[in-house]
C-alpha positions as CSV (number, residue, x, y, z in Angstrom):
1,M,76.0,-39.7,-8.2
2,A,74.4,-38.0,-5.2
3,S,70.6,-37.9,-5.4
4,S,68.8,-34.6,-5.1
5,S,65.9,-33.7,-2.9
6,S,62.3,-34.0,-4.0
7,S,62.0,-30.2,-3.9
8,R,64.4,-29.5,-6.7
9,P,63.0,-27.5,-9.7
10,A,62.2,-29.4,-12.8
11,P,64.9,-29.5,-15.5
12,S,64.3,-27.3,-18.5
13,A,65.2,-27.9,-22.2
14,A,68.1,-25.4,-21.8
15,D,69.5,-27.5,-18.9
16,A,69.4,-30.6,-21.0
17,A,71.0,-29.0,-24.0
18,L,73.7,-27.5,-21.7
19,L,74.5,-30.9,-20.2
20,R,74.6,-32.6,-23.6
21,A,77.0,-30.0,-24.9
22,A,79.2,-30.4,-21.8
23,V,79.3,-34.2,-22.2
24,E,80.2,-33.9,-25.9
25,A,82.9,-31.4,-25.1
26,T,84.5,-33.4,-22.4
27,Q,84.4,-36.5,-24.6
28,A,86.0,-34.6,-27.4
29,E,89.1,-33.9,-25.2
30,D,89.6,-37.6,-24.4
31,I,89.6,-37.1,-20.6
32,S,88.7,-39.7,-18.1
33,R,85.2,-40.5,-16.9
34,E,85.9,-39.3,-13.4
35,E,87.1,-35.9,-14.8
36,Q,84.0,-35.7,-16.9
37,E,81.8,-36.2,-13.8
38,R,83.8,-33.7,-11.8
39,L,83.5,-31.0,-14.5
40,I,79.8,-31.7,-15.1
41,A,79.1,-31.6,-11.3
42,A,80.9,-28.3,-10.9
43,T,78.4,-26.7,-13.2
44,G,75.5,-27.4,-10.8
45,I,73.3,-28.8,-13.6
46,L,73.1,-32.2,-12.1
47,E,71.3,-30.8,-9.0
48,R,68.4,-29.9,-11.2
49,L,68.0,-33.2,-12.9
50,P,65.9,-36.2,-11.7
51,P,67.6,-39.0,-9.7
52,D,67.2,-41.6,-12.5
53,F,69.0,-39.4,-15.1
54,I,72.2,-41.1,-16.4
55,P,74.1,-38.5,-18.5
56,F,77.3,-40.6,-19.2
57,D,75.7,-43.7,-20.6
58,P,75.6,-43.5,-24.4
59,E,72.7,-46.0,-24.6
60,N,70.6,-44.0,-22.2
61,K,68.1,-41.9,-24.1
62,Q,66.3,-39.2,-22.0
63,P,62.8,-38.1,-23.0
64,F,64.0,-34.5,-23.7
65,T,67.1,-35.3,-25.7
66,S,65.2,-36.5,-28.8
67,A,63.6,-33.2,-29.4
68,R,66.6,-31.0,-28.2
69,P,66.4,-27.5,-29.8
70,A,69.3,-26.0,-31.5
71,D,71.7,-24.3,-29.1
72,R,74.3,-21.6,-29.8
73,R,76.8,-23.6,-27.7
74,D,77.1,-26.5,-30.1
75,G,79.8,-24.8,-32.1
76,M,81.9,-23.6,-29.2
77,R,85.3,-25.0,-28.4
78,P,85.7,-27.0,-25.2
79,S,87.6,-24.3,-23.3
80,E,85.0,-21.7,-24.2
81,L,82.2,-24.1,-23.3
82,R,83.7,-24.7,-19.8
83,A,84.0,-21.0,-19.2
84,Q,80.4,-20.4,-20.4
85,L,79.2,-23.2,-18.2
86,A,81.0,-21.8,-15.2
87,R,79.5,-18.3,-15.8
88,E,76.0,-19.5,-16.2
89,S,76.1,-21.9,-13.2
90,A,77.2,-19.1,-10.9
91,G,74.0,-17.1,-11.2
92,R,71.5,-19.8,-12.1
93,P,70.3,-21.2,-8.7
94,A,69.1,-17.8,-7.4
95,V,67.1,-17.2,-10.5
96,E,65.6,-20.6,-10.5
97,W,64.7,-20.4,-6.8
98,A,63.1,-17.0,-7.5
99,S,61.1,-18.5,-10.4
100,S,60.1,-21.4,-8.1
101,D,58.7,-19.0,-5.5
102,E,56.9,-17.1,-8.2
103,E,55.3,-20.4,-9.4
104,E,54.2,-21.3,-5.8
105,E,52.7,-17.8,-5.4
106,G,51.0,-18.3,-8.8
107,E,49.6,-21.7,-7.7
108,G,48.4,-20.1,-4.4
109,S,46.6,-17.4,-6.3
110,E,45.1,-20.0,-8.6
111,V,43.8,-21.9,-5.6
112,D,42.3,-18.7,-4.1
113,S,40.7,-17.8,-7.4
114,M,39.3,-21.4,-7.6
115,D,37.9,-21.1,-4.1
116,S,36.3,-17.7,-4.8
117,Y,34.9,-19.1,-8.0
118,G,33.4,-22.0,-6.2
119,Q,31.8,-19.7,-3.6
120,D,30.5,-17.4,-6.3
121,D,29.1,-20.4,-8.2
122,A,27.4,-21.8,-5.1
123,T,25.9,-18.4,-4.3
124,S,24.6,-17.9,-7.8
125,L,23.2,-21.5,-7.8
126,A,21.3,-20.8,-4.6
127,Q,20.0,-17.5,-6.0
128,R,18.8,-19.2,-9.2
129,Q,17.1,-21.9,-7.2
130,E,15.4,-19.3,-5.0
131,E,14.3,-17.3,-8.0
132,S,13.0,-20.3,-9.9
133,G,11.3,-21.7,-6.8
134,M,7.7,-21.8,-5.9
135,H,5.8,-18.6,-5.2
136,P,5.5,-17.9,-1.4
137,V,1.7,-17.8,-1.6
138,M,1.5,-21.1,-3.4
139,E,4.0,-22.7,-1.0
140,Q,1.9,-21.5,2.0
141,T,-1.3,-22.9,0.3
142,L,0.3,-26.3,-0.1
143,D,1.6,-26.3,3.5
144,L,-1.9,-25.5,4.7
145,F,-3.4,-28.3,2.6
146,I,-0.8,-30.8,3.9
147,W,-1.5,-29.8,7.5
148,G,-5.3,-29.5,7.2
149,M,-5.9,-32.8,5.3
150,P,-5.0,-35.3,8.1
151,F,-6.9,-33.3,10.8
152,A,-9.9,-33.0,8.6
153,F,-9.9,-36.8,8.2
154,M,-9.5,-37.1,11.9
155,F,-12.6,-34.9,12.5
156,V,-14.7,-37.0,10.1
157,L,-13.5,-40.3,11.7
158,M,-14.1,-39.1,15.2
159,D,-17.6,-37.8,14.3
160,I,-18.6,-41.1,12.7
161,M,-17.2,-43.1,15.7
162,I,-19.1,-41.0,18.3
163,Q,-22.4,-41.3,16.4
164,Q,-21.8,-45.1,15.9
165,Q,-21.4,-45.3,19.7
166,Y,-25.0,-44.0,20.2
167,A,-26.4,-46.3,17.4
168,Q,-26.7,-43.5,14.8
169,H,-25.6,-43.9,11.2
170,P,-24.7,-40.6,9.5
171,T,-25.0,-40.2,5.8
172,A,-22.2,-39.0,3.5
173,L,-24.1,-35.7,2.8
174,R,-24.5,-35.0,6.5
175,E,-20.8,-35.7,7.2
176,F,-19.8,-33.4,4.3
177,G,-22.0,-30.6,5.7
178,R,-20.5,-30.9,9.2
179,L,-17.0,-30.9,7.7
180,L,-17.7,-27.7,5.7
181,G,-18.9,-26.1,8.9
182,T,-15.8,-27.0,10.9
183,L,-13.0,-27.0,8.3
184,P,-12.7,-23.2,7.8
185,F,-12.1,-22.5,11.5
186,L,-9.6,-25.4,11.6
187,L,-7.7,-24.1,8.6
188,V,-7.5,-20.6,10.0
189,F,-6.2,-22.0,13.3
190,I,-3.6,-24.1,11.5
191,Y,-2.5,-21.1,9.4
192,F,-1.7,-18.9,12.3
193,T,-0.1,-21.6,14.4
194,A,1.8,-23.7,11.9
195,I,2.2,-21.8,8.6
196,R,3.1,-18.4,10.0
197,K,5.7,-19.5,12.4
198,P,7.2,-17.1,14.9
199,R,10.7,-15.8,13.9
200,T,12.0,-14.8,17.4
201,P,12.6,-16.9,20.5
202,R,10.1,-14.7,22.4
203,G,7.5,-15.4,19.7
204,H,8.1,-19.1,19.9
205,F,7.7,-19.0,23.6
206,L,4.4,-17.2,23.4
207,M,3.1,-19.6,20.7
208,Q,4.0,-22.6,22.9
209,T,2.3,-21.0,25.9
210,F,-0.8,-20.3,23.8
211,L,-0.9,-23.9,22.4
212,T,-0.4,-25.3,25.9
213,V,-3.4,-23.4,27.2
214,I,-5.5,-24.5,24.2
215,S,-4.4,-28.1,24.6
216,T,-5.2,-28.2,28.3
217,V,-8.6,-26.6,27.9
218,S,-9.7,-28.7,24.9
219,G,-8.4,-32.0,26.5
220,A,-10.1,-31.4,29.8
221,S,-13.3,-30.2,28.1
222,F,-13.3,-33.3,25.8
223,L,-13.1,-35.7,28.7
224,Y,-15.6,-33.9,30.9
225,I,-18.3,-33.7,28.1
226,Y,-17.7,-37.3,27.1
227,S,-18.2,-38.4,30.7
228,K,-20.9,-36.0,32.1
229,S,-22.9,-34.5,29.2
230,P,-25.9,-36.0,27.4
231,Y,-25.4,-37.8,24.1
232,H,-26.5,-34.9,21.9
233,L,-23.9,-32.6,23.4
234,V,-21.3,-35.4,23.1
235,I,-22.1,-35.8,19.4
236,R,-21.9,-32.1,18.7
237,R,-18.9,-31.1,20.7
238,T,-16.5,-33.9,21.2
239,P,-15.3,-34.3,17.5
240,P,-14.1,-30.7,17.2
241,L,-12.6,-30.7,20.7
242,G,-10.8,-34.0,20.1
243,T,-9.4,-32.8,16.8
244,L,-8.2,-29.5,18.4
245,W,-6.6,-31.5,21.2
246,M,-4.7,-33.8,18.9
247,Y,-3.5,-30.9,16.8
248,T,-2.1,-28.9,19.7
249,M,-0.4,-32.0,21.0
250,V,1.3,-32.4,17.7
251,R,2.5,-28.8,17.6
252,L,3.7,-28.6,21.2
253,D,7.3,-29.3,22.2
254,L,7.9,-32.3,24.5
255,A,8.0,-30.4,27.9
256,P,4.8,-28.3,27.3
257,S,2.9,-31.3,26.0
258,L,3.8,-33.4,29.1
259,G,2.8,-30.5,31.3
260,S,-0.5,-30.2,29.5
261,L,-1.2,-33.9,29.9
262,A,-0.4,-33.7,33.6
263,V,-2.9,-30.9,34.1
264,V,-5.6,-32.8,32.2
265,Y,-4.9,-35.8,34.4
266,G,-5.2,-33.6,37.5
267,C,-8.6,-32.3,36.2
268,V,-9.8,-35.9,35.7
269,R,-8.9,-36.9,39.2
270,Y,-10.4,-33.7,40.7
271,W,-13.7,-34.1,38.9
272,G,-13.8,-37.8,39.6
273,L,-14.4,-38.8,36.0
274,K,-14.8,-42.5,35.2
275,L,-13.7,-42.9,31.6
276,F,-13.6,-46.7,31.3
277,D,-16.8,-48.0,33.0
């Protein structure tokens, strides 16, 4: 038997019943096996059956023959059955191809509906996460705390190190007082330069320009005071200037930070500062 292509429609229960009735009718007339195959092939039913289907083997039991529904062709005479098979096979392929196209269109619409459902589900999930998220004020407060904590520690560490350099030993109460006097200004500066970020390219450029100027001025001032000023000015001014310098370097992009360091180095060379005597 010629094998059918992989795109043939699936056989239905009616096709199985029709084939079974045709086989029984041809067997009842005591015709040869070749004639049976020719008559069955002429109906076109075999084109809709799977390749491994063996209709003429009595011992072969197909899955759908055990539960074959009652068919009105069972009581027909062989001549009437052949005529009925010829009439039905004449118009069946077009109908089945049309039903196959409808099934493909239905599958396509199901895929589109599934895609739209997935998009709607993702959108609704994002909306629920946004609605159930943290309040903007609380989020900004935590961001400010995260940014301010390391630079507050840096200020305290730098202040202790500068005083230790001049053989002074600050107490914890004194350091706490100096931190309270400097921390509010530091937090305000961090809020307007890190928390409230610019939303446009022009705003980002202006912010980078501002931070570059602050970084250059604070770095040059820190090195000049450290090298040329008396110790009481060094103790008072270098910790806040050093903390501001480090913060602006963290916030700057690579190119502005390198430009700022180049200007600071030029100032050191111009003033003739000796930092490592």
